[in-house]
N, C-alpha and C positions, 0 to 999 in steps of 0.2 A: 694832580695825577691824570695821566692820559686815559681817556675813556675808551674801552674796547667794546665794539659792537659786532654782532654776528648777523649776517644776512644769508637767508636760504633762497636758493634759486632753483627753479624746476622748469623754466622755459628757456629755450635756446636764445630767444630775442634778448633776454636779460643779460646773457653773457656778452652779446654784441655791445650792449650799452657800456660795459666796463672793460671792453677788450684791451685798449691801450694800457690802462693801469694794471690789469691782470697779467698781461704778457710781460710788462716791465718787471713785475714782482717775480714771476716764474723764471725769467731769464737771469735774474740776479741771484736766485736762491737754489736753482737746480740746473743740472745739465740734461735733464730728461726732456726730449722734444715733445713727447706725447702729453705732457701736462700743459702745453700751450693752448690758448683759448680755442684755436681752430679745431683741435681734436676733441676738446670738451664739447664744443657746440655741435659738431657733426655727429658725435656719439649720442648726444641728447636727441638729436633729430631722428636718429634711427629708432628711438624708443617711443616716438610719438604715437605709433599705432599699437603699442603694447598695452595690454590690460593687466599684465603681470608685474611690470616694473614701472617705477617712477624715479627720475633723476632727482637727486638732492645734493646740490653743490653748496658747500658751506664756505662763505667768504668772510674773513675777519678783517676789521679795520680798526686802526688806532687813529682817532681823529679822521682825517680824510685818506690816510695811507693804508693800502692793503698789507696785512702782516701775516695772513694765514689762508691756506686753501686746503679743503678736504673734498675731493670729488667722489661722491657716494651715489648709490641708488637703493631704493627700497623694493623689496620683493613683497608685494602687497598681500598675497594670499597666505604667506607664512609669517608675517610680522617679523621680517628678517631684513637686515641691511648689510651691504657689502660695497666694494669699490665700484665705481662707474665703469672702470675698465677691467679687462681680463688681466691675468698675471703676465701675459706676453708684453704688456706695455709698461711693466715695472711700476705700478702705482704706489704712491706713498703720500703721507701728509707732507705739506710744504709749509713750514712755519718760520717766521723771523725768530732768531734765537732769543731775543728779549721777551717774546710773548709765547714761546713754545709751550710752556706748562699750562698756562691758562687756556690757550687754544685747544690743547689736547683735552683738557677737562670739559670744555664746552662741546667739543665734537662728540664725546662719549655721552654726555648728558642729554643732548638733543635727541639722540636715538632712544634712550631708555625712558626719558620723560614723555616721549610720544607713544609710550606703551609698545615699543618694538622690543622683542625678547632676546634677539641675537644680533651680534655684529661680527661679521667674518672679514678679516683683513689679512691678506698675505702681504708680507713686506720683505724687502731685501734683508739678508741676514746681517749685513753691516749697517743697517739703518740707524740713524741717530735717534729715531723715535722708539726704538725697541724697548729700552729700559723705562722710558717715560710712560709708554702704553701699559706696561706691567704695574708701575707705581700708581697710575691713575685708577686702574681697575681695582687694585687692592684698596685704595682710599675710598672708592665708591662701593666697596663690598660686592664687587662683581667677580665672577669666576672667569679666569683667563687660561685657555689652553694654547700654548705656543710650542710648535714642534717643527722640526725640519721635514720638508716634503720635497724629495728629489724630482717629483713630477712637475714642480713649479720652476725648476732651474732653467737657466739660459746658458747655452754653449757660447763660448767666446773665443775669438782668435786675437791674441796680442800681436800686433804688427810691429815686429822689432827688426825686420830685415827686408831685403828685396824679394819680389815674387820668385825669381829663379832660385834663390837660396831656400826659400820656404818649400818650394816644390821638390827640391832635391832632398830636403830634410824629411819630407813625407815618405820618401822611399820609391823604389822602382815600381812596386805594385800600384802605387798611386798614379804615377805617370803613365804606366801601361794601361790602366783603366780608361783614361781619357783618350789615349791613342786608339784604343779598341772602339770607343764610341765614334771617333772620327772615321775609322775604317768602315763601320756599319753605315754611317751617314753617306759616305762616298758611294757605297753600293746602291743607295736609294736615289741618287741624283746629285744635283748641286745644292750646296747649303752655305749659310753664312750667319754670322752674328750681326744683328742690326741694333745699334744703340740709340736711345733717345734720352735727352737730358733736360731737366727743368720743365718749362712750359712749351717746349718745342713740339709742334704738331699734336696738340692735346687730343683733338677729336680722333685723329687717325690712330694714335697710340691706344686710347681707351677702346676703340673699336676692335683693334687687334687683340687686346687682352680679353675683351668680351667674347670674341670668336673662339679663342682657346678655351675659355671657361665653359662655353656651351658644349664643348666636346670633351670635357674633363671627366674624370671618374666621379667627381662630386655632383655632377649634374643630376644623376639618378637620385641621389639623396635629396637634393633641392626639390626635385619634382615630387617626391614622396611626401615632402613636408610643405607643399604648396608655396614654395618660395620662387618668385619670378627672377630674382637676381641675388647676387652675393652682397649683402648689406655691408659686410666688413670691407670689401673691395671699394664700394662706392664711398664709404666713410673715409677710408684712407686716401682715396683719390681727391676728394673734395678738400679734405683737411690739408693734405700736402700741397695742393694748388695754392690755398690761401697762405700757408706758411712760406712757400717759395716766393710768393709775391711780397711778403712782409719783411723777410729777414735774409740778408745776403749770406749768412752762414748756415742757411738751411737749403739743401739741394735734394732733388729727386732724380733717380736714374732708373731706366727700364732697359733690359737687355732681352731681345727676342732671338730665338733660334728659328730660322726660316729654312725650310726644305722645299726645293723647287718653287720658290717664291711664296710658299704658304707658311705662315707662322704656326709652329707646332709646340712651342714652349716659351715661357717668359719668366723673368725674375725681376722683381721690383724692389728697390732699396732706397733708403734715404741717408743723407749725411747731415749731421748737425754738429757744427764745430769740428772737432777732430775725431768723431766717432761715427762708424757706419752701422746701419741696421738693415737686416734682411727682412722685409715686411711681408712679401707675398711671392709665391711661385706656383706655377701649375703647368700642365701639359695636356696635349690632345691624347686621349687614352688610346687612340688607334696606333700611336707610335711608342707606346710604353716600353717595348723591348729595346728601343734605341736609347733609353735613359736620357731623353732630351732635356728634362728639367734640371737634372744633375749637371748637365753640360752648361746650360745657361746660367745656373747658379755659380758654377766654377768661374765663369767669365766675369760675373759680378764681383766675386771675391778677388779675382786677379786685378780688376779695375780699382778696387779699394786699396790694394797694395800700391798701385801706381799713383794713387791720390795721397798716399802716405798718411792715412788715418792711423790713430793709435790703437784702436780696438774695433773689431767687427762683432756685433751682437746678433746671434741668430734668433733671439727673442723667444726661444723655446728650446727643448732638449729632446728632439726626436732622434731615433736610432741612426738614421742615415747621415746625420751631421758629424758623427765621429769619424767620417772619412777625412774631415779637415782638422778636427780638434777634439780633445777630451776635457779641456779646461772648461769650468763652468762657474757661474755666479749663483750662489745658493739663495733660496727664498724660504721664509718661514710662513707657515699658516697659523694665524691666530684666530681664536674664536672666543668672544666675550659673551657671557650669558649671565642671567640672574640665578640660574640653578642648573639642575641636571639636564643633559642634552637628549632630546628624542632621537630615535634611530634615523629618521629622515634627515635631520641636520647632520648627524655623524656621517651619513653616506655622502652628503654634499661636500664634505672635506676632501673626498677622493674623486671629485669630478674630473680633474685633469687626467687621472689614471684611466677613467672611462673613455675620454677622448683619445688617449694614446692607444688604448686597446682597439677602438674603432678604426684608428688610422692603420694599425697593423693588419687588421682584417681586410681593409680596402686596398692594401698595397702589398699583397703577398708576393708578387713578382716585380715589384718596383720600389725604388728608393726615393720617390718624390711625392710631395703632398702640399696642401695648403699649410702654411705655417701658422695660420691663425684660425684653426678649426673651431667651429661652433657645433659640436656633435651633441 
């Protein structure tokens, strides 16, 4: 009988040691690019200064082969475990079908045997792990609350036609809105969309993004919270650099909107295989009435149509995204516990709603925001 072993990893360097095997397993068993080792490693690195969280990556092996992955983190002061990633990255368990049940059992056991009292896991509503999670919880005599939570959804565009036909289908109001933005831009001077792809001009591209971020509406919030930089952005940049170098079917794109040779908005996206992801967008708050980020984002979406991806994932469901689509991928919020839930934990179920409310308050006159808020 094949022996199954579980390895717990809390240091980024240990991920590097198993990187080839881990990536081979991930690429075989999921199409989610954010489960690749580069994103796990860089996310772990952002947590090294934290005294509140500790990464806990569970890697399962059968003999020498990886057969399971569960990227988690521990919230130390609450004895609480959850995904390493936010819902925007669509986290889920990745298990080889032959070992799915035993890997799920071990994943749940390691949390509660370590005297952690709660495990919160939002998962895609169509996850193959949904029923198994419920069965394992019942077997372990643990309480599972699993409910739909629209705040965790992702808006999606199914690319089933050419851009010109999609634009026409959106209606005259849609086309008029972007023509109106162009008219406003023309009144302020000369403007252009500047594209960067892959690893081209890395330093220049990141510098332009940083300049926009310094003048964005989020800068005030970062200053109030003693944050010198956007950790999400640096994680995404470093991880996408590594993935771009490693895999020919992973690509990164950045679109800048420049006005009078000054970058005033950007949209950053990645493509993995035949799927596109909108990972980051922001704008210089001085130009918010021009809707610059909306325009840059529209150019990114148009570009994905030209690249003939099958789906564009907005990675969240913010109100302004309905400009392009109302289709969404649902996610469920699951909470496993030993007993009744305290109010503090119940409130944590609604954290995305708090983020969305903060987004609305910060953007009363604008339809643009960071897509990966950490409010």
